[in-house]
MITILO-471419 format. One record per atom (N, C-alpha, C): atom name; residue number from 1; residue in one letter; x, z negated, y. Coordinates in Angstrom, 1 decimal. Layout:
+------+-----+------+--------+--------+--------+
: site : pos : code :      x :      z :      y :
+------+-----+------+--------+--------+--------+
:   CA : NUM :    A :      X :      Z :      Y :
...
+------+-----+------+--------+--------+--------+
This chain:
+------+-----+------+--------+--------+--------+
: site : pos : code :      x :      z :      y :
+------+-----+------+--------+--------+--------+
:    N :   1 :    M :   -7.2 :  -81.4 :   26.5 :
:   CA :   1 :    M :   -7.4 :  -83.0 :   26.2 :
:    C :   1 :    M :   -6.1 :  -83.1 :   25.9 :
:    N :   2 :    I :   -4.9 :  -84.1 :   25.9 :
:   CA :   2 :    I :   -3.2 :  -84.5 :   25.7 :
:    C :   2 :    I :   -3.7 :  -86.0 :   25.3 :
:    N :   3 :    H :   -3.9 :  -85.3 :   23.5 :
:   CA :   3 :    H :   -3.9 :  -86.7 :   22.8 :
:    C :   3 :    H :   -2.9 :  -87.6 :   22.6 :
:    N :   4 :    Y :   -3.2 :  -89.0 :   22.3 :
:   CA :   4 :    Y :   -1.6 :  -89.8 :   21.8 :
:    C :   4 :    Y :   -2.2 :  -90.7 :   20.7 :
:    N :   5 :    L :   -1.6 :  -91.4 :   19.7 :
:   CA :   5 :    L :   -1.4 :  -92.0 :   19.0 :
:    C :   5 :    L :   -0.6 :  -92.9 :   19.1 :
:    N :   6 :    V :   -0.2 :  -94.2 :   19.1 :
:   CA :   6 :    V :    0.4 :  -94.9 :   18.9 :
:    C :   6 :    V :    0.5 :  -95.9 :   18.0 :
:    N :   7 :    I :    1.9 :  -96.2 :   17.0 :
:   CA :   7 :    I :    1.6 :  -97.0 :   16.3 :
:    C :   7 :    I :    2.6 :  -97.8 :   16.1 :
:    N :   8 :    G :    2.7 :  -99.1 :   16.2 :
:   CA :   8 :    G :    3.4 : -100.0 :   16.1 :
:    C :   8 :    G :    2.9 : -101.5 :   15.4 :
:    N :   9 :    H :    4.0 : -102.4 :   15.6 :
:   CA :   9 :    H :    3.5 : -104.1 :   14.6 :
:    C :   9 :    H :    4.3 : -105.1 :   15.1 :
:    N :  10 :    A :    3.1 : -106.0 :   15.0 :
:   CA :  10 :    A :    4.1 : -107.9 :   15.6 :
:    C :  10 :    A :    4.8 : -108.3 :   14.7 :
:    N :  11 :    C :    5.7 : -108.9 :   15.2 :
:   CA :  11 :    C :    7.6 : -109.4 :   14.6 :
:    C :  11 :    C :    6.1 : -109.7 :   12.6 :
:    N :  12 :    D :    6.8 : -109.6 :   11.5 :
:   CA :  12 :    D :    5.8 : -110.3 :   11.3 :
:    C :  12 :    D :    4.6 : -109.5 :   10.5 :
:    N :  13 :    E :    4.3 : -108.7 :   10.7 :
:   CA :  13 :    E :    2.4 : -108.2 :   11.2 :
:    C :  13 :    E :    2.4 : -106.8 :   10.5 :
:    N :  14 :    E :    1.2 : -106.8 :    9.8 :
:   CA :  14 :    E :    1.3 : -105.0 :    9.1 :
:    C :  14 :    E :    1.0 : -104.3 :   10.8 :
:    N :  15 :    Q :    1.4 : -102.8 :   10.4 :
:   CA :  15 :    Q :    1.7 : -102.0 :   11.0 :
:    C :  15 :    Q :   -0.1 : -101.9 :   11.7 :
:    N :  16 :    E :   -0.4 : -101.5 :   13.4 :
:   CA :  16 :    E :   -1.4 : -101.4 :   13.9 :
:    C :  16 :    E :   -1.3 : -100.1 :   14.9 :
:    N :  17 :    S :   -2.5 :  -99.3 :   15.4 :
:   CA :  17 :    S :   -2.3 :  -97.8 :   15.3 :
:    C :  17 :    S :   -3.0 :  -98.1 :   16.9 :
:    N :  18 :    L :   -2.8 :  -97.2 :   18.0 :
:   CA :  18 :    L :   -3.8 :  -96.9 :   19.3 :
:    C :  18 :    L :   -4.0 :  -95.9 :   19.2 :
:    N :  19 :    E :   -5.4 :  -95.2 :   19.8 :
:   CA :  19 :    E :   -5.1 :  -93.7 :   20.1 :
:    C :  19 :    E :   -5.9 :  -93.9 :   20.6 :
:    N :  20 :    R :   -5.8 :  -92.4 :   22.2 :
:   CA :  20 :    R :   -5.6 :  -92.5 :   23.4 :
:    C :  20 :    R :   -5.7 :  -91.2 :   23.8 :
:    N :  21 :    W :   -6.5 :  -90.8 :   24.3 :
:   CA :  21 :    W :   -6.6 :  -89.3 :   25.3 :
:    C :  21 :    W :   -7.0 :  -89.6 :   26.7 :
:    N :  22 :    F :   -6.6 :  -88.3 :   27.0 :
:   CA :  22 :    F :   -6.9 :  -88.1 :   28.9 :
:    C :  22 :    F :   -6.9 :  -86.4 :   29.0 :
:    N :  23 :    S :   -7.7 :  -86.7 :   30.0 :
:   CA :  23 :    S :   -7.8 :  -85.5 :   29.9 :
:    C :  23 :    S :   -7.0 :  -84.3 :   30.8 :
:    N :  24 :    E :   -7.2 :  -83.0 :   31.0 :
:   CA :  24 :    E :   -5.3 :  -82.0 :   31.1 :
:    C :  24 :    E :   -5.8 :  -83.0 :   32.9 :
:    N :  25 :    K :   -6.5 :  -83.2 :   33.7 :
:   CA :  25 :    K :   -6.1 :  -83.3 :   35.1 :
:    C :  25 :    K :   -5.6 :  -84.6 :   35.0 :
:    N :  26 :    D :   -5.1 :  -85.4 :   34.5 :
:   CA :  26 :    D :   -4.4 :  -86.9 :   33.7 :
:    C :  26 :    D :   -3.0 :  -86.4 :   33.8 :
:    N :  27 :    G :   -2.9 :  -84.9 :   32.6 :
:   CA :  27 :    G :   -1.5 :  -85.0 :   32.7 :
:    C :  27 :    G :   -0.9 :  -85.6 :   31.7 :
:    N :  28 :    E :    0.7 :  -85.6 :   31.2 :
:   CA :  28 :    E :    1.3 :  -87.0 :   30.5 :
:    C :  28 :    E :    1.5 :  -87.7 :   30.7 :
:    N :  29 :    Q :    1.4 :  -88.8 :   29.7 :
:   CA :  29 :    Q :    1.4 :  -90.4 :   30.2 :
:    C :  29 :    Q :    2.8 :  -90.1 :   29.8 :
:    N :  30 :    P :    3.4 :  -91.5 :   30.9 :
:   CA :  30 :    P :    5.0 :  -91.5 :   30.0 :
:    C :  30 :    P :    4.7 :  -92.5 :   29.5 :
:    N :  31 :    N :    6.3 :  -92.9 :   28.5 :
:   CA :  31 :    N :    6.3 :  -94.1 :   26.8 :
:    C :  31 :    N :    5.7 :  -95.5 :   27.7 :
:    N :  32 :    S :    6.8 :  -95.5 :   28.9 :
:   CA :  32 :    S :    6.3 :  -97.3 :   28.8 :
:    C :  32 :    S :    4.3 :  -97.3 :   29.3 :
:    N :  33 :    Y :    4.2 :  -96.4 :   29.8 :
:   CA :  33 :    Y :    2.6 :  -97.1 :   29.9 :
:    C :  33 :    Y :    1.8 :  -96.6 :   29.1 :
:    N :  34 :    L :    2.0 :  -96.3 :   27.7 :
:   CA :  34 :    L :    1.4 :  -96.4 :   26.6 :
:    C :  34 :    L :    2.2 :  -97.0 :   25.7 :
:    N :  35 :    E :    2.7 :  -97.4 :   25.9 :
:   CA :  35 :    E :    3.7 :  -98.6 :   25.2 :
:    C :  35 :    E :    2.6 : -100.5 :   25.8 :
:    N :  36 :    K :    2.8 : -100.2 :   26.8 :
:   CA :  36 :    K :    2.1 : -101.5 :   27.7 :
:    C :  36 :    K :    0.4 : -101.8 :   27.5 :
:    N :  37 :    L :    0.0 :  -99.5 :   27.0 :
:   CA :  37 :    L :   -1.5 :  -99.9 :   26.2 :
:    C :  37 :    L :   -1.1 : -100.5 :   25.1 :
:    N :  38 :    F :   -0.7 : -100.3 :   24.1 :
:   CA :  38 :    F :   -1.0 : -100.5 :   23.1 :
:    C :  38 :    F :   -0.6 : -102.1 :   22.5 :
:    N :  39 :    I :    0.3 : -102.5 :   22.9 :
:   CA :  39 :    I :    1.1 : -104.7 :   23.0 :
:    C :  39 :    I :   -0.1 : -105.0 :   23.8 :
:    N :  40 :    D :   -1.1 : -104.9 :   24.9 :
:   CA :  40 :    D :   -2.0 : -104.9 :   25.6 :
:    C :  40 :    D :   -3.1 : -105.5 :   24.4 :
:    N :  41 :    Q :   -3.6 : -104.4 :   23.5 :
:   CA :  41 :    Q :   -4.7 : -104.2 :   22.7 :
:    C :  41 :    Q :   -4.1 : -105.3 :   21.7 :
:    N :  42 :    V :   -2.8 : -104.9 :   21.1 :
:   CA :  42 :    V :   -2.3 : -105.7 :   20.3 :
:    C :  42 :    V :   -3.4 : -106.9 :   20.6 :
:    N :  43 :    R :   -2.1 : -107.3 :   21.0 :
:   CA :  43 :    R :   -2.0 : -109.2 :   22.3 :
:    C :  43 :    R :   -3.7 : -109.3 :   22.3 :
:    N :  44 :    H :   -5.1 : -108.8 :   22.8 :
:   CA :  44 :    H :   -5.8 : -109.0 :   22.9 :
:    C :  44 :    H :   -7.0 : -108.5 :   21.3 :
:    N :  45 :    D :   -6.8 : -108.3 :   20.7 :
:   CA :  45 :    D :   -7.7 : -108.3 :   19.4 :
:    C :  45 :    D :   -7.1 : -109.4 :   18.6 :
:    N :  46 :    W :   -5.4 : -110.0 :   18.2 :
:   CA :  46 :    W :   -5.2 : -110.2 :   17.1 :
:    C :  46 :    W :   -4.9 : -111.3 :   18.2 :
:    N :  47 :    D :   -4.9 : -112.0 :   18.9 :
:   CA :  47 :    D :   -4.8 : -113.3 :   20.2 :
:    C :  47 :    D :   -3.5 : -113.7 :   19.3 :
:    N :  48 :    Y :   -2.7 : -112.8 :   20.2 :
:   CA :  48 :    Y :   -1.4 : -113.4 :   19.3 :
:    C :  48 :    Y :   -0.6 : -113.9 :   20.3 :
:    N :  49 :    D :    0.5 : -115.0 :   19.9 :
:   CA :  49 :    D :    0.5 : -116.0 :   21.8 :
:    C :  49 :    D :    1.6 : -114.6 :   21.9 :
:    N :  50 :    P :    1.8 : -114.8 :   23.5 :
:   CA :  50 :    P :    2.5 : -114.3 :   24.3 :
:    C :  50 :    P :    4.2 : -114.3 :   24.3 :
:    N :  51 :    D :    4.9 : -114.8 :   23.4 :
:   CA :  51 :    D :    6.1 : -115.0 :   23.1 :
:    C :  51 :    D :    6.3 : -113.9 :   21.9 :
:    N :  52 :    K :    5.3 : -114.2 :   20.8 :
:   CA :  52 :    K :    5.5 : -112.8 :   20.1 :
:    C :  52 :    K :    5.8 : -111.5 :   20.4 :
:    N :  53 :    E :    6.9 : -111.0 :   19.5 :
:   CA :  53 :    E :    7.0 : -109.9 :   19.7 :
:    C :  53 :    E :    6.5 : -108.6 :   19.1 :
:    N :  54 :    I :    6.0 : -107.8 :   19.8 :
:   CA :  54 :    I :    5.3 : -106.7 :   20.1 :
:    C :  54 :    I :    5.9 : -105.4 :   19.5 :
:    N :  55 :    Y :    6.4 : -104.1 :   18.9 :
:   CA :  55 :    Y :    7.0 : -103.2 :   18.9 :
:    C :  55 :    Y :    6.0 : -102.0 :   18.5 :
:    N :  56 :    V :    7.0 : -101.1 :   19.1 :
:   CA :  56 :    V :    6.4 :  -99.9 :   19.0 :
:    C :  56 :    V :    6.9 :  -98.7 :   18.1 :
:    N :  57 :    D :    6.3 :  -98.1 :   17.1 :
:   CA :  57 :    D :    7.2 :  -97.7 :   15.9 :
:    C :  57 :    D :    7.2 :  -96.0 :   16.6 :
:    N :  58 :    F :    6.6 :  -95.7 :   16.8 :
:   CA :  58 :    F :    6.0 :  -94.4 :   17.2 :
:    C :  58 :    F :    4.8 :  -93.7 :   17.7 :
:    N :  59 :    I :    5.7 :  -93.1 :   19.5 :
:   CA :  59 :    I :    4.1 :  -92.5 :   19.9 :
:    C :  59 :    I :    4.4 :  -90.7 :   19.3 :
:    N :  60 :    L :    3.2 :  -90.9 :   19.1 :
:   CA :  60 :    L :    2.8 :  -88.8 :   19.0 :
:    C :  60 :    L :    1.4 :  -88.5 :   19.8 :
:    N :  61 :    K :    1.9 :  -86.7 :   20.0 :
:   CA :  61 :    K :    1.3 :  -86.5 :   21.2 :
:    C :  61 :    K :    1.0 :  -85.5 :   20.3 :
:    N :  62 :    S :    0.0 :  -84.9 :   20.7 :
:   CA :  62 :    S :   -1.0 :  -83.6 :   20.0 :
:    C :  62 :    S :   -1.8 :  -83.2 :   21.4 :
:    N :  63 :    N :   -2.5 :  -81.5 :   21.3 :
:   CA :  63 :    N :   -3.5 :  -80.5 :   22.6 :
:    C :  63 :    N :   -4.2 :  -81.1 :   21.2 :
:    N :  64 :    S :   -5.1 :  -81.6 :   19.8 :
:   CA :  64 :    S :   -6.0 :  -81.8 :   19.8 :
:    C :  64 :    S :   -6.1 :  -83.1 :   19.4 :
:    N :  65 :    P :   -6.8 :  -83.3 :   18.5 :
:   CA :  65 :    P :   -6.8 :  -85.0 :   18.0 :
:    C :  65 :    P :   -6.4 :  -85.2 :   17.0 :
:    N :  66 :    I :   -5.5 :  -85.9 :   16.7 :
:   CA :  66 :    I :   -5.0 :  -86.4 :   16.0 :
:    C :  66 :    I :   -5.4 :  -87.4 :   14.6 :
:    N :  67 :    E :   -5.5 :  -86.8 :   13.8 :
:   CA :  67 :    E :   -6.7 :  -87.2 :   12.4 :
:    C :  67 :    E :   -5.9 :  -88.4 :   11.3 :
:    N :  68 :    V :   -6.5 :  -89.9 :   11.6 :
:   CA :  68 :    V :   -5.6 :  -90.7 :   10.6 :
:    C :  68 :    V :   -6.2 :  -90.6 :    9.2 :
:    N :  69 :    Q :   -5.1 :  -91.0 :    8.7 :
:   CA :  69 :    Q :   -6.0 :  -91.3 :    6.8 :
:    C :  69 :    Q :   -5.3 :  -91.8 :    6.3 :
:    N :  70 :    Y :   -6.2 :  -93.6 :    5.3 :
:   CA :  70 :    Y :   -4.9 :  -94.0 :    5.5 :
:    C :  70 :    Y :   -5.5 :  -94.4 :    4.1 :
:    N :  71 :    G :   -3.8 :  -94.6 :    2.9 :
:   CA :  71 :    G :   -4.7 :  -95.1 :    1.6 :
:    C :  71 :    G :   -4.0 :  -93.8 :    1.1 :
+------+-----+------+--------+--------+--------+
């Protein structure tokens, strides 16, 4: 599996993250696709106005699960 962690934020808001994984047969995903997934998820989760800017800060890729520890 290929694991991705997308980290970003909406304008004047805290950072958010999105974890996704894809099978080897799906292959690597383009950054534009991952960015769209992240932006759509953040807009959905927080019910942001469509005009509010959402930025992708980092896209991390790994062949093993990515563990995030907060705090």
